[in-house]
A tleap script that builds the chain and sets N, CA, C and O, in Angstrom:
source leaprc.protein.ff14SB
mol = sequence {
  NMET VAL GLY GLY ASP PRO ALA THR LEU ASN
  ASP CYS GLY ASN GLN LEU MET THR ALA SER
  MET THR MET ASP ALA GLY ARG THR SER MET
  ALA GLN HIE GLN SER MET PRO SER ASN VAL
  ALA THR ARG ALA ALA MET GLY THR GLY VAL
  GLU THR ALA TYR SER GLN ALA VAL ASP ALA
  MET ILE ARG ALA ALA ALA ASN LEU GLN ALA
  THR ILE ALA ASP ASP GLY TYR HIE LEU GLN
  ARG GLY SER ARG ASP ILE ASP SER ALA MET
  ASN SER THR GLY GLY GLY GLY GLY GLY GLY
  ARG HIE ARG HIE THR ALA CVAL
}
set mol.1.N position { 174.279 104.996 166.049 }
set mol.1.CA position { 174.427 106.542 166.263 }
set mol.1.C position { 176.578 106.421 165.813 }
set mol.1.O position { 177.306 105.472 166.103 }
set mol.2.N position { 176.902 107.438 165.241 }
set mol.2.CA position { 178.047 107.329 164.944 }
set mol.2.C position { 178.807 108.474 165.640 }
set mol.2.O position { 180.032 108.352 165.626 }
set mol.3.N position { 178.330 109.504 166.212 }
set mol.3.CA position { 178.900 110.439 166.562 }
set mol.3.C position { 179.859 111.003 166.023 }
set mol.3.O position { 180.936 111.031 166.619 }
set mol.4.N position { 179.704 111.643 164.660 }
set mol.4.CA position { 180.397 112.543 164.059 }
set mol.4.C position { 181.791 111.895 163.986 }
set mol.4.O position { 182.555 112.638 163.369 }
set mol.5.N position { 182.263 110.990 164.322 }
set mol.5.CA position { 183.838 110.273 163.703 }
set mol.5.C position { 183.912 109.698 162.043 }
set mol.5.O position { 183.374 108.820 161.368 }
set mol.6.N position { 184.904 110.753 161.870 }
set mol.6.CA position { 185.011 111.093 159.996 }
set mol.6.C position { 185.117 109.532 159.796 }
set mol.6.O position { 184.246 108.952 159.149 }
set mol.7.N position { 185.746 109.129 160.123 }
set mol.7.CA position { 186.224 107.521 160.224 }
set mol.7.C position { 185.193 106.914 159.796 }
set mol.7.O position { 185.092 106.437 158.665 }
set mol.8.N position { 183.909 106.866 161.109 }
set mol.8.CA position { 182.931 105.854 160.563 }
set mol.8.C position { 181.742 106.989 160.079 }
set mol.8.O position { 180.612 106.503 160.034 }
set mol.9.N position { 181.809 107.908 159.847 }
set mol.9.CA position { 180.885 108.455 158.597 }
set mol.9.C position { 181.265 107.686 157.581 }
set mol.9.O position { 180.467 106.840 157.177 }
set mol.10.N position { 182.656 107.829 156.913 }
set mol.10.CA position { 183.161 107.413 155.749 }
set mol.10.C position { 182.737 105.734 155.522 }
set mol.10.O position { 182.530 105.211 154.426 }
set mol.11.N position { 182.691 105.274 156.428 }
set mol.11.CA position { 182.625 103.813 156.483 }
set mol.11.C position { 181.116 103.450 155.853 }
set mol.11.O position { 180.774 102.582 155.049 }
set mol.12.N position { 180.476 104.325 156.452 }
set mol.12.CA position { 178.919 104.178 156.564 }
set mol.12.C position { 178.680 104.570 155.360 }
set mol.12.O position { 177.722 104.009 154.829 }
set mol.13.N position { 179.507 105.740 154.436 }
set mol.13.CA position { 178.879 106.344 153.395 }
set mol.13.C position { 179.239 105.039 152.035 }
set mol.13.O position { 178.802 104.629 150.960 }
set mol.14.N position { 180.268 104.833 152.965 }
set mol.14.CA position { 181.232 103.465 151.592 }
set mol.14.C position { 180.093 102.417 151.441 }
set mol.14.O position { 179.809 101.862 150.380 }
set mol.15.N position { 179.395 102.189 152.792 }
set mol.15.CA position { 178.367 100.720 152.744 }
set mol.15.C position { 177.391 101.203 152.095 }
set mol.15.O position { 176.939 100.470 151.215 }
set mol.16.N position { 176.822 102.389 152.266 }
set mol.16.CA position { 175.603 102.439 151.039 }
set mol.16.C position { 175.649 102.556 149.802 }
set mol.16.O position { 174.899 102.059 148.962 }
set mol.17.N position { 177.173 103.699 149.570 }
set mol.17.CA position { 177.176 103.531 148.139 }
set mol.17.C position { 177.596 101.741 147.959 }
set mol.17.O position { 177.901 101.533 146.785 }
set mol.18.N position { 177.653 100.829 148.571 }
set mol.18.CA position { 178.471 99.549 148.201 }
set mol.18.C position { 176.642 99.152 147.708 }
set mol.18.O position { 176.149 98.902 146.608 }
set mol.19.N position { 176.158 99.230 148.812 }
set mol.19.CA position { 174.357 99.224 148.711 }
set mol.19.C position { 173.446 99.347 147.428 }
set mol.19.O position { 172.662 98.581 146.869 }
set mol.20.N position { 173.918 100.747 147.176 }
set mol.20.CA position { 173.442 101.272 146.030 }
set mol.20.C position { 174.110 100.550 144.734 }
set mol.20.O position { 173.474 100.561 143.680 }
set mol.21.N position { 174.989 100.116 144.779 }
set mol.21.CA position { 175.298 99.633 143.193 }
set mol.21.C position { 175.140 98.165 143.312 }
set mol.21.O position { 175.208 97.586 142.228 }
set mol.22.N position { 174.921 97.312 144.486 }
set mol.22.CA position { 174.336 96.357 144.526 }
set mol.22.C position { 172.818 96.048 144.266 }
set mol.22.O position { 172.465 94.953 143.829 }
set mol.23.N position { 171.930 97.067 144.555 }
set mol.23.CA position { 170.618 97.368 144.294 }
set mol.23.C position { 170.303 97.443 142.479 }
set mol.23.O position { 169.379 96.988 141.805 }
set mol.24.N position { 171.823 98.418 142.025 }
set mol.24.CA position { 171.254 98.909 140.821 }
set mol.24.C position { 171.624 97.254 139.611 }
set mol.24.O position { 171.152 96.812 138.564 }
set mol.25.N position { 172.805 96.820 140.668 }
set mol.25.CA position { 172.660 95.420 139.553 }
set mol.25.C position { 171.689 95.090 139.853 }
set mol.25.O position { 170.978 95.420 138.904 }
set mol.26.N position { 170.799 94.408 140.907 }
set mol.26.CA position { 169.677 93.752 141.277 }
set mol.26.C position { 168.287 94.218 140.146 }
set mol.26.O position { 167.570 93.389 139.585 }
set mol.27.N position { 168.145 95.867 139.997 }
set mol.27.CA position { 167.451 96.481 138.947 }
set mol.27.C position { 167.194 96.336 137.795 }
set mol.27.O position { 166.130 96.427 137.183 }
set mol.28.N position { 168.824 95.957 137.294 }
set mol.28.CA position { 168.853 95.402 135.921 }
set mol.28.C position { 168.437 94.223 135.779 }
set mol.28.O position { 167.790 93.896 134.784 }
set mol.29.N position { 168.709 93.470 136.655 }
set mol.29.CA position { 168.339 92.052 136.873 }
set mol.29.C position { 166.969 91.910 136.337 }
set mol.29.O position { 166.772 91.111 135.422 }
set mol.30.N position { 165.859 92.727 136.905 }
set mol.30.CA position { 164.580 92.408 137.017 }
set mol.30.C position { 164.386 92.926 135.899 }
set mol.30.O position { 163.458 92.236 135.477 }
set mol.31.N position { 164.676 93.861 134.910 }
set mol.31.CA position { 164.490 94.687 134.264 }
set mol.31.C position { 164.411 93.691 132.807 }
set mol.31.O position { 163.548 93.650 131.931 }
set mol.32.N position { 165.554 93.013 132.953 }
set mol.32.CA position { 165.607 91.875 131.782 }
set mol.32.C position { 164.439 90.452 131.959 }
set mol.32.O position { 164.402 89.436 131.266 }
set mol.33.N position { 163.693 90.774 132.954 }
set mol.33.CA position { 162.494 89.519 133.315 }
set mol.33.C position { 161.323 90.557 133.155 }
set mol.33.O position { 160.293 90.169 133.706 }
set mol.34.N position { 161.239 91.627 132.614 }
set mol.34.CA position { 159.845 92.518 132.648 }
set mol.34.C position { 158.707 91.680 132.055 }
set mol.34.O position { 157.525 91.549 132.371 }
set mol.35.N position { 159.471 91.157 131.088 }
set mol.35.CA position { 158.031 90.081 130.420 }
set mol.35.C position { 157.728 88.701 131.157 }
set mol.35.O position { 158.304 88.305 132.170 }
set mol.36.N position { 157.239 88.384 130.822 }
set mol.36.CA position { 156.477 86.744 131.422 }
set mol.36.C position { 156.968 85.676 130.609 }
set mol.36.O position { 156.371 85.357 129.581 }
set mol.37.N position { 158.173 85.007 131.050 }
set mol.37.CA position { 158.871 84.016 130.386 }
set mol.37.C position { 157.711 83.208 129.327 }
set mol.37.O position { 156.607 83.004 129.832 }
set mol.38.N position { 157.882 82.849 128.207 }
set mol.38.CA position { 156.850 82.151 127.391 }
set mol.38.C position { 156.561 81.531 127.538 }
set mol.38.O position { 155.468 81.368 126.996 }
set mol.39.N position { 157.173 80.127 128.594 }
set mol.39.CA position { 156.682 79.044 129.282 }
set mol.39.C position { 155.470 78.738 130.143 }
set mol.39.O position { 154.691 77.796 130.281 }
set mol.40.N position { 155.735 80.509 130.901 }
set mol.40.CA position { 154.678 80.272 131.587 }
set mol.40.C position { 153.379 80.800 131.183 }
set mol.40.O position { 152.285 80.726 131.742 }
set mol.41.N position { 153.820 81.471 129.844 }
set mol.41.CA position { 152.282 82.377 129.538 }
set mol.41.C position { 151.819 81.630 128.479 }
set mol.41.O position { 151.855 81.946 127.290 }
set mol.42.N position { 151.232 80.282 129.137 }
set mol.42.CA position { 150.627 79.287 127.921 }
set mol.42.C position { 148.816 79.576 127.883 }
set mol.42.O position { 148.191 80.362 128.594 }
set mol.43.N position { 148.326 78.739 126.906 }
set mol.43.CA position { 146.950 79.322 126.001 }
set mol.43.C position { 146.288 78.953 127.401 }
set mol.43.O position { 145.265 78.458 126.926 }
set mol.44.N position { 146.185 78.879 128.225 }
set mol.44.CA position { 145.247 78.657 129.742 }
set mol.44.C position { 145.588 79.913 129.936 }
set mol.44.O position { 144.608 80.634 130.122 }
set mol.45.N position { 146.607 80.448 129.963 }
set mol.45.CA position { 146.334 82.179 130.543 }
set mol.45.C position { 146.262 83.127 129.461 }
set mol.45.O position { 146.442 84.305 129.768 }
set mol.46.N position { 146.099 82.926 128.596 }
set mol.46.CA position { 145.625 83.828 127.632 }
set mol.46.C position { 144.365 84.610 128.089 }
set mol.46.O position { 143.512 84.202 128.878 }
set mol.47.N position { 144.410 86.087 127.305 }
set mol.47.CA position { 143.007 86.554 127.843 }
set mol.47.C position { 142.911 87.089 129.061 }
set mol.47.O position { 142.430 88.205 129.259 }
set mol.48.N position { 143.456 86.174 130.145 }
set mol.48.CA position { 143.354 86.192 131.518 }
set mol.48.C position { 143.865 87.871 131.948 }
set mol.48.O position { 143.328 88.252 132.989 }
set mol.49.N position { 144.656 88.730 131.402 }
set mol.49.CA position { 145.535 89.451 131.967 }
set mol.49.C position { 146.509 89.410 132.741 }
set mol.49.O position { 147.045 90.420 133.196 }
set mol.50.N position { 146.922 88.042 133.030 }
set mol.50.CA position { 148.049 87.730 133.830 }
set mol.50.C position { 149.381 87.703 133.443 }
set mol.50.O position { 150.263 87.510 134.279 }
set mol.51.N position { 149.713 87.941 131.828 }
set mol.51.CA position { 150.962 88.338 131.517 }
set mol.51.C position { 150.876 90.210 131.870 }
set mol.51.O position { 151.826 90.705 132.475 }
set mol.52.N position { 149.716 91.093 131.448 }
set mol.52.CA position { 149.967 92.005 131.442 }
set mol.52.C position { 149.882 92.732 133.059 }
set mol.52.O position { 150.010 93.949 133.194 }
set mol.53.N position { 149.629 91.711 134.355 }
set mol.53.CA position { 149.469 92.057 135.246 }
set mol.53.C position { 151.178 91.482 136.144 }
set mol.53.O position { 151.607 91.848 137.238 }
set mol.54.N position { 151.616 90.782 135.432 }
set mol.54.CA position { 153.033 90.755 135.673 }
set mol.54.C position { 154.426 91.330 134.929 }
set mol.54.O position { 155.571 90.939 135.151 }
set mol.55.N position { 154.023 92.318 134.030 }
set mol.55.CA position { 154.201 93.103 133.645 }
set mol.55.C position { 154.638 94.271 134.423 }
set mol.55.O position { 155.743 94.505 134.913 }
set mol.56.N position { 153.751 94.830 134.438 }
set mol.56.CA position { 152.955 95.352 135.665 }
set mol.56.C position { 153.561 95.887 136.864 }
set mol.56.O position { 153.924 97.025 137.162 }
set mol.57.N position { 153.580 94.671 137.540 }
set mol.57.CA position { 154.233 94.467 139.279 }
set mol.57.C position { 156.140 94.655 139.042 }
set mol.57.O position { 156.972 95.050 139.859 }
set mol.58.N position { 156.306 94.244 137.766 }
set mol.58.CA position { 157.439 93.637 137.536 }
set mol.58.C position { 158.200 95.581 137.590 }
set mol.58.O position { 159.108 96.114 138.229 }
set mol.59.N position { 157.270 96.028 136.615 }
set mol.59.CA position { 158.313 97.589 136.337 }
set mol.59.C position { 157.556 98.253 137.761 }
set mol.59.O position { 158.251 99.225 138.057 }
set mol.60.N position { 156.673 98.153 138.538 }
set mol.60.CA position { 156.676 98.628 139.489 }
set mol.60.C position { 157.514 98.213 140.838 }
set mol.60.O position { 157.755 99.176 141.566 }
set mol.61.N position { 157.727 97.655 141.038 }
set mol.61.CA position { 159.317 96.679 141.570 }
set mol.61.C position { 160.340 97.152 141.344 }
set mol.61.O position { 161.106 97.023 142.299 }
set mol.62.N position { 161.038 98.005 139.953 }
set mol.62.CA position { 161.910 98.311 139.362 }
set mol.62.C position { 161.681 100.009 139.495 }
set mol.62.O position { 162.683 100.723 139.449 }
set mol.63.N position { 160.588 100.505 139.629 }
set mol.63.CA position { 160.914 101.979 140.122 }
set mol.63.C position { 160.935 101.921 141.063 }
set mol.63.O position { 161.856 102.648 141.435 }
set mol.64.N position { 160.238 101.250 142.277 }
set mol.64.CA position { 160.731 101.279 143.626 }
set mol.64.C position { 161.775 101.004 144.064 }
set mol.64.O position { 162.224 101.529 145.083 }
set mol.65.N position { 162.397 100.088 143.358 }
set mol.65.CA position { 164.325 99.746 143.486 }
set mol.65.C position { 164.803 101.079 143.155 }
set mol.65.O position { 165.447 101.581 144.077 }
set mol.66.N position { 164.677 101.840 142.069 }
set mol.66.CA position { 165.299 102.838 141.454 }
set mol.66.C position { 165.136 103.606 142.249 }
set mol.66.O position { 166.229 103.859 142.756 }
set mol.67.N position { 163.887 104.511 142.961 }
set mol.67.CA position { 163.627 105.394 144.063 }
set mol.67.C position { 165.045 105.203 145.793 }
set mol.67.O position { 165.859 105.894 146.405 }
set mol.68.N position { 164.515 103.902 145.799 }
set mol.68.CA position { 165.842 103.411 147.097 }
set mol.68.C position { 166.777 103.806 146.773 }
set mol.68.O position { 167.116 104.933 147.134 }
set mol.69.N position { 167.741 102.870 145.786 }
set mol.69.CA position { 168.667 102.695 145.448 }
set mol.69.C position { 168.874 104.541 145.022 }
set mol.69.O position { 169.888 104.965 145.578 }
set mol.70.N position { 168.411 105.236 144.496 }
set mol.70.CA position { 169.181 106.632 144.282 }
set mol.70.C position { 169.488 107.639 145.500 }
set mol.70.O position { 170.371 108.467 145.726 }
set mol.71.N position { 167.835 106.974 146.483 }
set mol.71.CA position { 168.249 107.510 148.149 }
set mol.71.C position { 168.877 107.140 148.565 }
set mol.71.O position { 169.084 107.704 149.639 }
set mol.72.N position { 169.593 106.214 148.351 }
set mol.72.CA position { 170.578 105.212 149.000 }
set mol.72.C position { 171.966 106.005 148.882 }
set mol.72.O position { 172.685 106.296 149.838 }
set mol.73.N position { 172.196 106.284 147.611 }
set mol.73.CA position { 173.054 106.639 146.827 }
set mol.73.C position { 173.684 107.974 147.265 }
set mol.73.O position { 174.846 108.177 147.618 }
set mol.74.N position { 172.363 109.087 147.135 }
set mol.74.CA position { 172.684 110.138 147.996 }
set mol.74.C position { 173.022 110.321 149.750 }
set mol.74.O position { 173.788 111.020 150.414 }
set mol.75.N position { 172.288 109.578 149.960 }
set mol.75.CA position { 172.556 109.342 151.843 }
set mol.75.C position { 173.894 108.563 151.513 }
set mol.75.O position { 173.920 107.793 152.473 }
set mol.76.N position { 174.952 108.291 150.811 }
set mol.76.CA position { 176.216 107.680 150.836 }
set mol.76.C position { 177.365 108.941 150.576 }
set mol.76.O position { 178.479 109.142 151.060 }
set mol.77.N position { 176.683 109.553 149.751 }
set mol.77.CA position { 177.466 110.495 148.903 }
set mol.77.C position { 177.112 111.607 149.828 }
set mol.77.O position { 177.666 112.539 149.245 }
set mol.78.N position { 176.567 112.116 150.863 }
set mol.78.CA position { 176.440 112.985 151.950 }
set mol.78.C position { 177.081 112.633 153.534 }
set mol.78.O position { 177.566 113.477 154.287 }
set mol.79.N position { 176.962 111.334 153.784 }
set mol.79.CA position { 177.842 110.716 154.580 }
set mol.79.C position { 179.567 111.054 154.684 }
set mol.79.O position { 180.378 111.420 155.534 }
set mol.80.N position { 179.529 110.627 153.050 }
set mol.80.CA position { 180.795 110.817 152.921 }
set mol.80.C position { 181.648 112.298 152.854 }
set mol.80.O position { 182.752 112.635 153.282 }
set mol.81.N position { 180.698 112.928 152.184 }
set mol.81.CA position { 180.970 114.638 152.026 }
set mol.81.C position { 181.094 115.133 153.494 }
set mol.81.O position { 182.086 115.788 153.815 }
set mol.82.N position { 179.966 114.796 154.536 }
set mol.82.CA position { 180.026 115.345 155.811 }
set mol.82.C position { 181.547 114.465 156.783 }
set mol.82.O position { 182.246 115.143 157.537 }
set mol.83.N position { 181.796 113.051 156.584 }
set mol.83.CA position { 183.492 112.734 156.758 }
set mol.83.C position { 184.120 113.281 156.376 }
set mol.83.O position { 184.963 113.321 157.272 }
set mol.84.N position { 184.587 114.040 155.377 }
set mol.84.CA position { 185.495 115.081 154.200 }
set mol.84.C position { 185.704 116.142 155.300 }
set mol.84.O position { 186.622 116.178 156.120 }
set mol.85.N position { 184.163 117.421 155.087 }
set mol.85.CA position { 184.072 118.509 155.866 }
set mol.85.C position { 184.519 118.346 157.455 }
set mol.85.O position { 185.400 119.062 157.932 }
set mol.86.N position { 183.778 117.260 158.284 }
set mol.86.CA position { 184.069 117.686 159.660 }
set mol.86.C position { 185.729 117.267 159.717 }
set mol.86.O position { 186.396 117.816 160.594 }
set mol.87.N position { 186.577 116.053 158.555 }
set mol.87.CA position { 187.918 116.143 159.174 }
set mol.87.C position { 188.828 117.030 158.733 }
set mol.87.O position { 189.902 117.280 159.280 }
set mol.88.N position { 188.255 117.671 157.406 }
set mol.88.CA position { 188.940 118.993 157.356 }
set mol.88.C position { 188.745 120.304 158.371 }
set mol.88.O position { 189.622 121.159 158.498 }
set mol.89.N position { 187.502 120.335 159.056 }
set mol.89.CA position { 187.269 121.176 159.878 }
set mol.89.C position { 188.479 120.934 161.289 }
set mol.89.O position { 189.313 121.802 161.549 }
set mol.90.N position { 188.380 119.723 162.020 }
set mol.90.CA position { 188.933 119.354 162.801 }
set mol.90.C position { 190.727 119.748 162.342 }
set mol.90.O position { 191.472 120.379 163.092 }
set mol.91.N position { 191.111 119.244 161.060 }
set mol.91.CA position { 192.187 119.712 160.705 }
set mol.91.C position { 192.822 120.955 160.824 }
set mol.91.O position { 193.958 120.973 161.298 }
set mol.92.N position { 192.289 121.983 160.479 }
set mol.92.CA position { 192.412 123.428 160.223 }
set mol.92.C position { 192.444 123.894 161.939 }
set mol.92.O position { 193.169 124.742 162.459 }
set mol.93.N position { 191.487 123.096 162.535 }
set mol.93.CA position { 191.492 123.871 164.006 }
set mol.93.C position { 192.534 123.376 165.284 }
set mol.93.O position { 192.899 123.709 166.411 }
set mol.94.N position { 192.678 122.595 164.504 }
set mol.94.CA position { 193.786 121.429 165.056 }
set mol.94.C position { 193.010 120.501 166.185 }
set mol.94.O position { 193.535 120.114 167.229 }
set mol.95.N position { 192.132 120.320 165.913 }
set mol.95.CA position { 191.216 119.249 166.872 }
set mol.95.C position { 190.975 119.269 167.993 }
set mol.95.O position { 190.664 118.275 168.650 }
set mol.96.N position { 191.064 120.287 168.371 }
set mol.96.CA position { 190.865 120.862 169.612 }
set mol.96.C position { 190.935 122.875 169.951 }
set mol.96.O position { 190.564 123.643 170.838 }
set mol.97.N position { 191.295 122.920 169.275 }
set mol.97.CA position { 191.284 124.782 169.447 }
set mol.97.C position { 192.652 124.903 169.295 }
set mol.97.O position { 193.016 126.071 169.429 }
set mol.98.N position { 193.715 123.964 169.019 }
set mol.98.CA position { 195.011 124.422 169.283 }
set mol.98.C position { 196.077 125.128 168.094 }
set mol.98.O position { 197.286 125.254 168.290 }
set mol.99.N position { 195.436 125.514 166.952 }
set mol.99.CA position { 195.374 125.436 165.685 }
set mol.99.C position { 196.321 124.928 164.742 }
set mol.99.O position { 195.915 124.404 163.705 }
set mol.100.N position { 197.626 125.036 165.010 }
set mol.100.CA position { 198.447 124.917 164.282 }
set mol.100.C position { 198.344 123.002 163.933 }
set mol.100.O position { 198.711 122.622 162.821 }
set mol.101.N position { 197.969 122.238 164.691 }
set mol.101.CA position { 198.341 121.251 164.377 }
set mol.101.C position { 197.372 120.261 163.749 }
set mol.101.O position { 196.158 120.235 163.950 }
set mol.102.N position { 198.230 119.263 162.780 }
set mol.102.CA position { 197.221 119.114 161.909 }
set mol.102.C position { 197.112 117.497 161.561 }
set mol.102.O position { 198.250 117.064 161.380 }
set mol.103.N position { 196.217 116.583 161.427 }
set mol.103.CA position { 196.270 115.361 161.639 }
set mol.103.C position { 195.398 115.153 159.734 }
set mol.103.O position { 194.448 115.714 159.188 }
set mol.104.N position { 196.386 114.052 159.299 }
set mol.104.CA position { 195.795 113.640 158.339 }
set mol.104.C position { 195.032 112.259 157.803 }
set mol.104.O position { 195.720 111.261 157.591 }
set mol.105.N position { 193.956 112.236 157.643 }
set mol.105.CA position { 193.509 110.499 157.697 }
set mol.105.C position { 193.053 110.366 156.410 }
set mol.105.O position { 192.838 111.349 155.701 }
set mol.106.N position { 192.862 109.065 155.992 }
set mol.106.CA position { 192.500 108.582 154.865 }
set mol.106.C position { 190.788 108.934 154.822 }
set mol.106.O position { 190.178 108.562 155.824 }
set mol.107.N position { 190.295 109.351 154.164 }
set mol.107.CA position { 188.392 109.723 153.889 }
set mol.107.C position { 187.899 108.724 152.655 }
set mol.107.O position { 186.730 108.748 152.270 }
savepdb mol mol.pdb
quit
């Protein structure tokens, strides 16, 4: 639990955004291997459906990774936005109802 601390929320958001970028790179790498390598697809496998099953499995993994990556990116964005909103609200109220006191934090 982050407890509404803007810096902690922002750090969590940054970590999710980094994870999202890492997942996107992994998904791109998977897409490059969507077809079964030719040295694996030998004559013994011809007509068995192994190549089709392999392509379908990789395609399903790519779609699942895309959904997870999009969710993580969205969550990271909302945490970062929440961090800014909390920080802004705390600065505008002085953090405790004092009015004019402003505190500047890097978000």
